[in-house]
C-alpha positions as CSV (number, residue, x, y, z in Angstrom):
1,T,-19.1,35.0,50.6
2,V,-21.1,37.6,48.8
3,T,-24.5,38.1,50.4
4,I,-27.5,39.9,49.0
5,P,-29.4,42.4,51.1
6,R,-32.8,41.5,52.3
7,N,-34.6,44.1,50.4
8,V,-32.8,43.0,47.2
9,Q,-33.9,39.5,47.7
10,L,-37.5,40.5,47.8
11,I,-37.1,42.4,44.6
12,L,-35.6,39.3,42.9
13,N,-38.6,37.2,43.8
14,P,-41.2,38.5,46.3
15,N,-43.1,35.3,46.4
16,L,-40.1,33.5,48.2
17,P,-39.2,34.2,51.7
18,P,-35.9,35.8,52.3
19,V,-33.0,33.3,53.0
20,R,-31.5,33.9,56.3
21,G,-27.9,32.9,56.7
22,T,-25.8,34.1,59.7
23,G,-27.9,37.1,60.7
24,S,-30.7,38.5,58.5
25,Q,-29.2,37.9,55.2
26,G,-28.6,34.9,52.9
27,T,-26.2,34.1,50.1
28,F,-27.1,34.5,46.4
29,Y,-26.4,30.8,45.9
30,D,-28.5,29.8,48.8
31,R,-31.4,31.5,47.2
32,V,-30.7,30.0,43.7
33,A,-30.5,26.5,45.2
34,Q,-33.9,26.7,46.8
35,D,-35.5,27.9,43.6
36,K,-37.3,25.1,42.0
37,E,-37.6,26.5,38.6
38,I,-33.9,27.2,38.4
39,L,-33.2,23.6,39.5
40,K,-35.6,22.3,36.8
41,V,-33.6,24.2,34.1
42,V,-30.3,23.1,35.4
43,L,-31.4,19.4,35.3
44,L,-32.8,19.8,31.8
45,L,-29.5,21.4,30.8
46,T,-27.4,18.7,32.3
47,G,-29.6,15.9,30.6
48,S,-29.3,17.6,27.3
49,I,-25.5,18.0,27.6
50,Q,-25.1,14.4,28.6
51,S,-27.3,13.3,25.8
52,A,-25.4,15.5,23.2
53,R,-22.0,13.9,24.5
54,D,-23.4,10.5,24.1
55,E,-24.5,11.2,20.6
56,C,-21.0,12.7,19.7
57,N,-19.3,9.7,21.1
58,A,-21.4,7.4,19.0
59,Y,-20.9,9.5,15.9
60,L,-16.9,9.5,16.4
61,E,-17.0,5.6,16.7
62,Q,-17.6,5.4,13.0
63,F,-14.1,6.9,12.4
64,S,-12.5,4.0,14.5
65,P,-11.6,1.8,11.5
66,W,-9.4,4.7,10.3
67,R,-7.6,5.2,13.6
68,W,-4.5,3.4,12.1
69,L,-4.0,6.1,9.7
70,W,-2.7,8.5,12.4
71,S,-1.8,6.1,15.2
72,Q,0.6,3.7,13.3
73,D,4.0,4.4,11.9
74,I,4.4,4.2,8.2
75,A,8.0,3.1,8.1
76,D,7.1,0.2,10.7
77,E,4.2,-0.9,8.8
78,Y,6.1,-1.0,5.5
79,R,8.9,-3.0,7.1
80,L,6.4,-5.5,8.3
81,F,4.7,-5.6,4.8
82,K,8.1,-6.2,3.1
83,E,8.9,-9.0,5.4
84,T,6.0,-10.8,3.9
85,E,7.9,-10.8,0.5
86,P,4.9,-9.5,-1.4
87,T,4.5,-10.1,-5.1
88,L,3.8,-7.0,-7.4
89,D,0.1,-8.0,-7.5
90,E,0.0,-7.8,-3.7
91,F,1.9,-4.4,-3.8
92,E,-0.6,-3.0,-6.3
93,A,-3.4,-4.2,-4.2
94,K,-2.0,-2.4,-1.1
95,L,-1.9,0.7,-3.0
96,R,-5.2,0.3,-4.4
97,S,-6.6,-0.1,-0.8
98,F,-5.3,3.3,-0.1
99,V,-7.0,4.8,-3.0
100,A,-10.2,3.1,-2.0
101,L,-9.8,4.5,1.5
102,E,-9.7,8.1,-0.1
103,D,-12.9,7.3,-2.0
104,R,-14.8,6.0,1.2
105,V,-13.8,9.1,3.0
106,L,-15.4,11.3,0.3
107,Q,-18.7,9.5,1.0
108,L,-19.0,10.9,4.6
109,E,-21.7,13.5,5.1
110,P,-20.3,17.0,5.1
111,R,-22.6,18.0,8.0
112,R,-24.1,16.3,11.0
113,S,-26.6,17.7,13.5
114,L,-26.5,16.4,17.1
115,S,-28.9,17.9,19.5
116,A,-28.1,21.6,19.5
117,L,-24.8,21.1,17.8
118,A,-24.0,21.0,13.9
119,L,-20.7,19.3,13.2
120,Q,-18.8,20.3,10.1
121,T,-16.8,17.4,8.8
122,S,-15.0,18.9,5.9
123,G,-11.9,19.6,7.8
124,L,-11.9,16.1,9.1
125,V,-12.6,14.5,5.8
126,Q,-9.5,16.4,4.1
127,S,-7.3,15.2,7.0
128,L,-8.2,11.7,6.4
129,R,-7.8,12.0,2.8
130,D,-4.3,13.6,3.3
131,L,-3.3,10.8,5.6
132,A,-4.4,8.0,3.2
133,A,-2.5,9.9,0.4
134,K,0.6,10.0,2.5
135,W,0.4,6.2,3.1
136,K,-0.1,5.6,-0.6
137,E,2.9,7.9,-1.6
138,S,5.1,6.3,1.0
139,F,4.6,2.9,-0.1
140,A,4.7,3.9,-3.7
141,R,8.1,5.6,-3.3
142,E,9.5,2.4,-1.7
143,L,8.4,0.5,-4.8
144,H,10.0,3.3,-7.0
145,A,13.2,2.9,-5.1
146,Q,13.3,-0.9,-6.0
147,A,12.4,-0.2,-9.7
148,F,15.1,2.5,-10.2
149,Q,17.6,0.3,-8.6
150,R,16.8,-2.4,-11.0
151,L,16.6,-0.1,-14.0
152,E,20.1,1.2,-13.2
153,A,21.6,-2.2,-12.7
154,L,20.1,-3.6,-16.1
155,S,20.9,-0.5,-18.0
156,E,24.5,-0.4,-16.7
157,A,25.0,-4.2,-17.5
158,I,23.7,-3.8,-21.0
159,K,26.0,-0.7,-21.7
160,V,29.1,-2.4,-20.5
161,T,28.3,-5.7,-22.3
162,M,27.7,-3.7,-25.5
163,K,31.0,-2.0,-25.0
164,K,32.9,-5.3,-24.5
165,L,31.1,-6.9,-27.4
166,N,32.2,-4.2,-29.9
167,R,35.8,-4.6,-29.1
168,E,37.9,-4.8,-32.3
169,V,39.4,-8.1,-33.1
170,T,42.3,-7.8,-35.7
171,D,44.1,-10.7,-37.2
172,G,46.2,-12.6,-34.8
173,D,44.7,-10.8,-31.8
174,I,43.9,-13.8,-29.7
175,D,43.5,-11.9,-26.5
176,A,40.8,-9.6,-28.1
177,L,39.2,-12.8,-29.7
178,S,39.0,-14.5,-26.4
179,H,37.5,-11.5,-24.8
180,V,34.8,-11.2,-27.2
181,M,34.1,-15.0,-27.3
182,Q,33.8,-14.8,-23.4
183,T,31.5,-11.9,-23.6
184,L,29.2,-13.8,-26.2
185,N,29.0,-16.6,-23.8
186,E,28.0,-14.4,-20.9
187,V,25.2,-12.9,-23.0
188,R,23.9,-16.3,-24.0
189,E,24.1,-17.4,-20.3
190,Q,22.3,-14.2,-19.0
191,E,19.8,-13.8,-21.7
192,G,17.1,-16.0,-19.9
193,R,17.6,-14.1,-16.5
194,I,17.4,-10.6,-18.1
195,E,14.4,-11.5,-20.0
196,L,12.8,-12.5,-16.6
197,E,13.7,-9.1,-15.0
198,L,12.4,-6.9,-17.8
199,E,8.8,-8.0,-17.4
200,P,8.6,-7.4,-13.8
201,L,10.4,-4.0,-14.1
202,A,7.9,-3.1,-16.7
203,H,5.1,-3.9,-14.4
204,M,6.7,-1.9,-11.5
205,Y,6.7,1.3,-13.7
206,A,3.1,0.6,-14.8
207,I,2.0,0.5,-11.1
208,L,3.9,3.7,-10.5
209,D,2.3,5.4,-13.6
210,G,-1.1,4.7,-11.9
211,Y,-0.5,5.7,-8.3
212,L,2.6,8.0,-8.4
213,P,2.8,9.5,-12.0
214,N,5.0,12.6,-11.5
215,I,7.9,11.0,-9.7
216,L,10.1,10.2,-12.7
217,D,12.7,12.7,-13.9
218,K,13.5,12.9,-17.6
219,E,16.8,11.0,-17.3
220,E,14.9,8.0,-15.6
221,Q,12.0,8.2,-18.2
222,D,14.7,8.0,-21.0
223,A,16.5,5.2,-19.4
224,R,13.0,3.3,-19.0
225,A,12.0,3.9,-22.6
226,M,15.3,2.8,-24.0
227,L,15.9,-0.3,-21.8
228,R,14.0,-2.8,-24.1
229,S,15.4,-1.4,-27.3
230,N,18.9,-1.5,-25.9
231,W,18.5,-5.1,-25.0
232,T,17.2,-5.8,-28.4
233,K,20.2,-4.2,-30.0
234,L,22.6,-6.1,-27.8
235,L,21.1,-9.4,-29.0
236,S,21.4,-8.3,-32.5
237,E,25.1,-7.4,-32.1
238,R,25.6,-10.7,-30.4
239,E,24.3,-12.5,-33.6
240,A,26.2,-10.2,-35.9
241,R,29.5,-10.9,-34.0
242,Q,29.0,-14.5,-33.8
243,E,28.5,-14.7,-37.6
244,E,31.5,-12.5,-38.1
245,L,33.7,-14.7,-36.0
246,T,32.4,-17.8,-37.4
247,V,33.5,-16.7,-40.7
248,K,37.0,-15.7,-39.4
249,Q,37.2,-19.0,-37.6
250,A,39.6,-20.7,-40.0
251,Q,41.8,-17.8,-40.5
252,F,42.2,-17.5,-36.7
253,K,42.9,-21.2,-36.3
254,R,45.7,-21.1,-38.7
255,S,47.2,-17.9,-37.0
256,L,46.7,-19.6,-33.6
257,I,48.5,-22.8,-34.7
258,K,51.5,-20.7,-36.0
259,M,51.8,-18.7,-32.7
260,V,51.6,-21.8,-30.8
261,H,54.5,-23.2,-32.7
262,S,56.4,-20.1,-32.2
263,F,55.5,-20.0,-28.6
264,K,56.9,-23.6,-28.1
265,R,60.3,-22.5,-29.7
266,D,60.3,-19.4,-27.4
267,V,59.8,-21.6,-24.4
268,E,62.5,-24.0,-25.4
269,K,64.9,-21.1,-26.0
270,F,64.0,-19.7,-22.6
271,R,64.8,-22.9,-20.9
272,R,68.2,-23.2,-22.5
273,D,69.0,-19.6,-21.7
274,Y,68.0,-20.2,-18.2
275,E,70.2,-23.2,-17.7
276,E,73.2,-21.8,-19.6
277,R,73.1,-18.2,-18.8
278,G,70.7,-18.0,-15.9
279,P,71.2,-17.3,-12.2
280,M,72.4,-20.9,-11.6
281,A,75.3,-20.5,-14.0
282,K,78.7,-21.2,-12.6
283,G,81.4,-18.6,-11.9
284,I,78.9,-15.7,-11.6
285,R,78.8,-13.1,-8.7
286,P,75.8,-13.0,-6.4
287,G,74.7,-9.6,-7.7
288,Q,74.8,-11.0,-11.3
289,A,72.7,-14.0,-10.1
290,V,70.1,-11.7,-8.6
291,E,69.9,-9.7,-11.8
292,R,69.7,-12.6,-13.9
293,L,66.9,-14.1,-11.6
294,K,64.7,-10.9,-12.0
295,R,65.1,-11.1,-15.7
296,C,64.1,-14.7,-15.8
297,I,61.1,-14.2,-13.6
298,E,59.9,-11.4,-15.9
299,E,60.2,-13.5,-19.0
300,Y,58.6,-16.3,-17.4
301,E,55.6,-14.2,-16.5
302,V,55.3,-13.0,-20.1
303,H,55.4,-16.6,-21.3
304,G,52.7,-17.5,-18.7
305,R,50.3,-14.9,-19.9
306,K,50.9,-16.0,-23.6
307,Q,50.1,-19.6,-22.5
308,V,46.8,-18.6,-20.9
309,I,45.9,-16.6,-24.0
310,Y,46.7,-19.3,-26.4
311,H,44.9,-21.9,-24.2
312,L,41.7,-19.7,-24.4
313,G,42.3,-19.6,-28.2
């Protein structure tokens, strides 16, 4: 232990008797502990520090409502939110709550005096704003993923349907006619469903425009802008093809009747050939029977496809 010589003790405070430890000297700490003035200052400092600590803790409590920003996982919270099957209005309300949080953070005082301390909150405010913006962006990106998936599906469906609808139908081409008629029916059946999908999709992108405006690339912007017009063109093309085929209906009917009569004759001829010169004919070798059976199967499949086509006609 460091000790202070007796003469030095007297110099420090001549009004106090020297502290005697082992021998004629006392330690410096022994002398400080017996100084009432020093003890008063120490007690005052201790009380002041405790008071400042209590004030700081009370001040920090006002940030408790925002603790979830850094303590909770965004992916887990979004998964729980998605399990509630939110509507677009509820999704927009969620994004709006993040924006409101950013605005409330800005209302915090930039400086707070606590006892002998002066707390600067600018860094804390910026961190809270960044966290709120991160939550908003994460939820908005999930909404964008859904919107983009729907946009791609609708755009591709309209493109494929338009291509099928524009297939050329020549005189006597029952297969092409059946294909176009089937496409017309599909458009008619799907019209209501697609109309119901277009409005929510437009609402999704309107929300994204407000909360995540720079996320769309040029290709997606073009697809979004052309979606409604492409759908309108498809409906117009459907009406035009319907009128065109209605005008040609009588001509196609006459051609179909002729082809059906011709088909019947072909089937009757095929039956006679099968019975007379098919694989079951008497006096032929096994190899010839196998070859004839293959030929008959191929012809039968051709007649089967024609039957399906004429039936659709």
